[in-house]
C-alpha positions as CSV (number, residue, x, y, z in Angstrom):
1,I,9.9,-3.2,-42.0
2,F,10.5,-4.1,-45.7
3,I,10.4,-7.6,-47.0
4,I,12.1,-8.6,-50.2
5,R,10.6,-11.8,-51.5
6,P,12.9,-12.7,-54.4
7,D,15.8,-12.5,-52.1
8,N,14.1,-13.9,-48.9
9,K,15.5,-11.0,-47.0
10,I,14.1,-8.7,-44.3
11,Y,15.2,-5.2,-43.8
12,L,14.6,-3.3,-40.6
13,D,15.5,0.5,-40.0
14,R,18.0,1.4,-37.3
15,M,15.2,2.9,-34.8
16,M,13.4,-0.5,-35.0
17,I,16.6,-2.5,-34.5
18,K,17.4,-0.3,-31.5
19,N,13.9,-0.6,-29.8
20,L,13.6,-4.3,-30.4
21,K,17.4,-4.8,-29.0
22,L,18.4,-6.9,-32.0
23,R,21.9,-7.8,-32.9
24,F,22.0,-7.4,-36.5
25,Y,22.1,-4.4,-39.0
26,G,20.9,-4.0,-42.5
27,H,19.1,-7.1,-43.4
28,L,18.4,-10.8,-42.3
29,Q,18.1,-13.9,-44.4
30,F,14.8,-15.9,-43.6
31,L,13.3,-19.2,-44.9
32,E,9.6,-18.7,-44.2
33,C,7.9,-15.4,-43.3
34,E,4.3,-14.9,-41.8
35,V,2.8,-11.5,-41.3
36,F,0.4,-10.7,-38.5
37,R,-1.8,-7.8,-37.6
38,V,-2.0,-7.2,-33.8
39,E,-4.9,-5.2,-32.7
40,G,-5.9,-3.9,-29.3
41,T,-5.3,-1.0,-27.0
42,K,-1.9,-2.1,-25.7
43,Y,-0.4,-1.5,-29.2
44,N,-2.1,1.7,-29.8
45,L,0.0,4.8,-29.8
46,D,-2.1,6.6,-27.2
47,Y,-1.7,3.6,-24.8
48,T,2.2,3.9,-25.0
49,K,2.2,7.5,-24.4
50,R,0.0,7.0,-21.3
51,I,2.4,4.2,-20.3
52,M,5.2,6.8,-20.5
53,K,3.4,9.3,-18.7
54,A,2.6,7.0,-16.0
55,R,6.2,6.0,-15.5
56,E,7.1,9.5,-15.2
57,H,4.6,10.3,-12.7
58,R,5.4,6.9,-10.8
59,N,9.0,8.3,-10.5
60,K,8.0,11.6,-9.2
61,L,5.9,9.7,-6.4
62,L,9.0,7.8,-5.5
63,A,11.1,10.8,-5.4
64,D,8.6,12.6,-3.1
65,I,8.4,9.6,-0.8
66,R,12.1,9.3,-0.6
67,A,12.4,12.8,0.2
68,Y,9.7,13.0,2.9
69,K,10.3,13.8,6.4
70,P,7.7,13.5,9.4
71,Y,6.3,16.8,10.7
72,A,8.7,18.7,12.5
73,D,11.1,15.9,12.8
74,L,9.0,14.6,15.8
75,V,9.8,11.1,14.8
76,S,12.1,9.6,12.2
77,E,9.6,7.0,10.9
78,I,5.8,7.2,10.6
79,R,4.0,4.1,11.7
80,I,0.9,3.0,9.9
81,L,-1.2,0.2,11.2
82,L,-2.9,-2.1,8.7
83,V,-6.3,-3.4,10.1
84,G,-8.9,-5.5,8.2
85,P,-10.7,-8.9,8.0
86,V,-8.9,-12.1,7.1
87,G,-7.9,-12.1,3.5
88,S,-8.3,-8.3,2.8
89,G,-4.9,-7.7,1.7
90,K,-3.1,-6.2,4.6
91,S,0.1,-8.5,4.1
92,S,-0.2,-7.9,0.3
93,F,-0.1,-4.4,0.7
94,F,3.1,-4.4,2.8
95,N,4.6,-6.7,0.0
96,S,3.4,-4.5,-3.0
97,V,4.9,-1.4,-1.4
98,K,8.2,-3.3,-0.8
99,S,8.0,-4.5,-4.4
100,V,7.7,-0.9,-5.8
101,F,10.8,0.2,-4.1
102,H,12.8,-2.8,-5.0
103,G,11.7,-2.7,-8.7
104,H,10.3,-6.3,-8.8
105,V,7.5,-8.2,-7.1
106,T,8.4,-9.3,-3.6
107,G,6.7,-11.6,-1.0
108,Q,8.3,-11.0,2.4
109,A,5.0,-11.2,4.2
110,I,3.2,-14.5,4.1
111,V,-0.2,-14.2,2.4
112,G,-3.0,-16.5,1.8
113,S,-6.6,-17.0,1.3
114,D,-7.7,-19.2,4.2
115,T,-10.8,-18.5,6.2
116,T,-8.6,-18.1,9.4
117,S,-6.0,-15.6,9.6
118,I,-2.5,-16.5,8.1
119,T,-1.0,-13.5,10.0
120,E,-0.9,-14.6,13.8
121,W,2.0,-12.1,14.8
122,Y,2.3,-8.6,15.1
123,R,4.8,-7.5,12.6
124,I,6.5,-4.3,12.2
125,Y,8.0,-4.0,8.7
126,S,10.5,-1.4,7.5
127,V,10.9,-1.0,3.8
128,K,14.3,-0.4,2.4
129,D,14.9,1.7,-0.9
130,G,16.2,-1.2,-2.9
131,K,18.0,-4.3,-1.7
132,N,20.9,-2.6,-0.1
133,G,19.4,1.0,0.1
134,K,18.7,2.7,3.2
135,S,15.4,2.4,5.2
136,L,12.6,4.7,4.1
137,P,10.8,7.0,6.5
138,F,7.8,4.8,7.3
139,I,6.9,1.3,8.9
140,L,4.2,-0.7,8.2
141,C,2.5,-2.6,11.0
142,D,0.7,-5.8,10.1
143,T,-1.8,-7.4,12.4
144,M,-4.0,-10.6,12.7
145,G,-7.1,-10.4,10.6
146,L,-10.4,-9.4,12.0
147,D,-13.0,-12.4,12.2
148,G,-16.6,-12.1,12.6
149,A,-16.7,-15.1,14.8
150,E,-16.7,-14.9,18.5
151,G,-13.2,-15.7,20.0
152,A,-11.4,-15.8,16.5
153,G,-9.1,-13.3,14.9
154,L,-7.6,-10.3,16.5
155,C,-8.8,-9.8,20.1
156,M,-10.5,-6.1,20.3
157,D,-8.9,-5.8,23.7
158,D,-5.4,-5.5,22.0
159,I,-6.3,-2.7,19.7
160,P,-5.8,0.1,22.3
161,Y,-2.2,-1.4,23.1
162,I,-1.3,-1.4,19.7
163,L,-2.3,2.0,19.0
164,K,-0.3,3.2,21.9
165,G,2.7,1.3,21.0
166,C,2.8,-1.3,23.8
167,I,3.1,-4.4,21.8
168,P,6.6,-5.5,20.3
169,D,7.5,-6.8,16.9
170,R,6.6,-10.6,16.5
171,Y,4.2,-10.7,19.5
172,Q,2.0,-13.8,18.8
173,F,-1.6,-12.9,19.2
174,N,-4.1,-15.0,21.1
175,P,-7.6,-14.3,20.0
176,R,-9.1,-15.4,23.3
177,K,-6.5,-13.8,25.5
178,P,-5.3,-10.1,25.0
179,I,-1.9,-9.0,26.1
180,T,-1.6,-7.2,29.5
181,P,0.8,-5.0,31.2
182,E,2.3,-8.1,33.1
183,H,3.3,-9.9,29.8
184,S,7.2,-10.3,29.5
185,T,7.5,-8.2,26.3
186,F,4.9,-5.7,27.1
187,I,6.4,-2.0,26.4
188,T,5.4,0.0,29.7
189,S,6.6,3.4,28.6
190,P,6.3,3.7,24.8
191,S,7.5,7.0,23.4
192,L,6.0,8.9,20.5
193,K,8.0,7.0,18.0
194,D,6.5,3.6,19.3
195,R,2.9,4.7,18.7
196,I,0.8,4.3,15.6
197,H,0.6,7.5,13.5
198,C,-2.0,6.3,10.9
199,V,-4.4,3.5,10.7
200,A,-5.4,2.0,7.2
201,Y,-8.7,0.0,7.3
202,V,-8.0,-2.5,4.9
203,L,-11.2,-3.9,2.7
204,D,-11.4,-6.0,-0.3
205,I,-13.3,-3.8,-2.7
206,N,-15.3,-6.9,-3.9
207,S,-16.5,-8.0,-0.5
208,I,-17.6,-4.8,1.1
209,D,-21.4,-5.8,0.2
210,N,-20.8,-8.9,2.2
211,L,-19.6,-7.9,5.2
212,S,-21.6,-9.5,8.1
213,S,-23.1,-7.4,11.0
214,K,-20.6,-9.0,13.4
215,M,-17.5,-7.8,11.2
216,L,-19.0,-4.4,10.7
217,A,-19.6,-4.3,14.5
218,K,-15.8,-5.1,15.2
219,F,-14.8,-2.5,12.6
220,K,-16.9,0.1,14.3
221,Q,-15.3,-1.0,17.8
222,V,-11.8,-0.6,16.1
223,H,-12.9,2.9,14.8
224,K,-14.1,3.9,18.2
225,E,-10.7,3.1,19.7
226,V,-8.8,5.0,17.0
227,L,-10.9,8.0,17.6
228,N,-10.5,7.7,21.3
229,C,-6.7,7.9,20.6
230,G,-7.0,10.7,18.1
231,V,-5.0,8.7,15.6
232,A,-5.3,9.5,11.9
233,H,-7.2,7.0,9.7
234,V,-7.9,6.1,6.1
235,A,-9.7,3.4,4.4
236,L,-7.8,1.2,1.8
237,L,-9.8,-0.7,-0.7
238,T,-7.7,-3.3,-2.3
239,K,-8.2,-5.9,-5.2
240,V,-9.1,-3.2,-7.8
241,D,-9.3,-5.1,-11.2
242,D,-8.3,-2.4,-13.6
243,C,-6.2,0.2,-12.3
244,S,-6.0,2.3,-15.5
245,E,-9.8,2.7,-15.5
246,I,-9.8,4.7,-12.3
247,L,-6.8,6.9,-12.9
248,Q,-7.5,10.2,-14.5
249,D,-5.4,11.1,-17.6
250,N,-3.0,13.4,-15.4
251,F,-2.8,10.5,-12.8
252,L,-3.4,13.2,-10.1
253,N,-6.9,12.1,-9.1
254,L,-9.1,8.9,-9.2
255,S,-11.8,8.8,-11.8
256,R,-14.1,6.4,-9.9
257,S,-16.2,4.1,-11.9
258,M,-19.8,3.5,-10.9
259,T,-18.8,0.3,-9.2
260,S,-15.9,1.8,-7.2
261,Q,-18.2,4.8,-6.3
262,R,-20.8,2.8,-4.7
263,Q,-18.3,1.1,-2.6
264,V,-16.6,4.2,-1.5
265,M,-19.9,5.5,-0.4
266,N,-20.8,2.4,1.4
267,V,-17.4,2.7,3.4
268,H,-18.0,6.2,4.0
269,K,-21.5,5.6,5.5
270,M,-20.3,2.4,7.4
271,L,-17.2,3.9,9.0
272,G,-17.7,7.7,8.8
273,V,-14.3,8.0,6.9
274,P,-14.0,11.0,4.6
275,I,-14.6,10.3,1.0
276,S,-10.9,11.8,0.4
277,S,-9.5,9.3,2.8
278,I,-10.8,6.2,1.0
279,L,-8.0,5.1,-1.2
280,M,-7.9,2.3,-3.8
281,V,-5.1,0.0,-4.9
282,G,-4.5,-3.3,-6.8
283,N,-2.1,-5.4,-4.7
284,Y,0.7,-7.7,-6.3
285,A,-0.7,-10.8,-5.3
286,S,-0.3,-13.1,-8.4
287,D,1.7,-10.8,-10.5
288,L,5.1,-11.4,-11.9
289,E,5.8,-7.9,-13.1
290,L,5.2,-4.6,-12.1
291,D,2.8,-2.2,-13.5
292,P,3.4,1.6,-13.6
293,M,-0.4,2.1,-13.4
294,N,-0.9,-0.1,-10.2
295,D,2.7,1.6,-8.7
296,I,0.9,4.9,-9.0
297,L,-2.0,3.8,-6.9
298,I,0.0,2.1,-4.3
299,L,2.3,5.0,-4.1
300,S,-0.6,7.5,-3.9
301,A,-2.2,5.6,-1.1
302,L,1.0,5.5,0.8
303,R,1.5,9.3,0.5
304,Q,-1.9,10.0,1.6
305,M,-1.3,7.9,4.7
306,L,2.1,9.9,5.5
307,R,-0.1,13.2,5.0
308,A,-2.7,11.9,7.4
309,A,0.1,11.0,10.0
310,D,1.6,14.4,9.6
311,D,-1.9,16.1,10.5
312,F,-2.0,13.8,13.6
313,L,1.6,15.0,14.6
314,E,0.8,18.6,14.1
315,D,-2.4,18.3,16.3
316,L,-0.6,16.6,19.1
317,P,-0.4,18.5,22.5
318,L,3.0,19.9,23.3
319,E,3.3,17.8,26.2
320,E,3.1,14.6,24.0
321,T,5.7,15.7,21.4
322,G,8.6,16.4,23.9
323,A,8.5,20.1,22.3
324,I,8.3,21.7,26.0
325,E,11.6,19.7,26.9
326,R,13.4,20.9,23.7
327,V,12.2,24.4,24.5
328,L,13.3,24.5,28.1
329,Q,16.5,22.6,27.5
330,P,19.5,24.8,28.5
331,C,21.9,25.9,26.1
332,I,25.4,24.2,26.6
């Protein structure tokens, strides 16, 4: 940028004009001119290069998930169940995943910060690749929040029926009365595609130390049911403050800070979830624009859930996959 004082003119080179998307060439007349020096990492060349690399890696993750197909084509869509305390970020995670694939922040699922659960219905959300795109090969299932108080939050007796695929979309939970096979909308003979293939235990990373003994007991009860059904599971730690801090330079692994490492170990000890299956994200809750660093965490977490679900499908007995019927089916 060149400023010529006697003529009151400012000159910019062509590259600067192009980058700033200005509509003039050569020089521009000005009346007054003030010059400021901006300091900070966001205007550092290294930061700019890192953002560009982040966008490249995000686009690669998007392409990988778009091309994903469940193991052996046993199902067309992977069902991921989000379970966690009230306000932990379950609904926000769905909104965040949808936001990344739509290219802007969305808010389809209602979120809030009340002490009682905002979500009262069982919701089965598919995600489209853009506003008018095709449905992606996964479904996110949102539940009522867990509550440490007796007779509040998701009823523990509903958990086995959710995992087995017996509860339909938009079923309204009753904390004091679980669904029964006599209910008018109960799915009596769910197929493999109706079942849950991966469970994500959703926890606010800032509240793990404050989990009550009653809440922890409910989590362990849910985990016991998940293990009994043999369903894959991960832990999802939400509300990470600075996504760029925990991403390594190559964006392939998490560089856990001392704080996050301590929380990861706490969750590992509390629930017995493998450390490699404890994921971290910063949901889009109050943001107006997408951040490629945040997108990487969200997409990486989703990819790990899909991989865990593949392990579950691969480990199923033949009689549960329908493979026997396909083998014995006569040729026509």
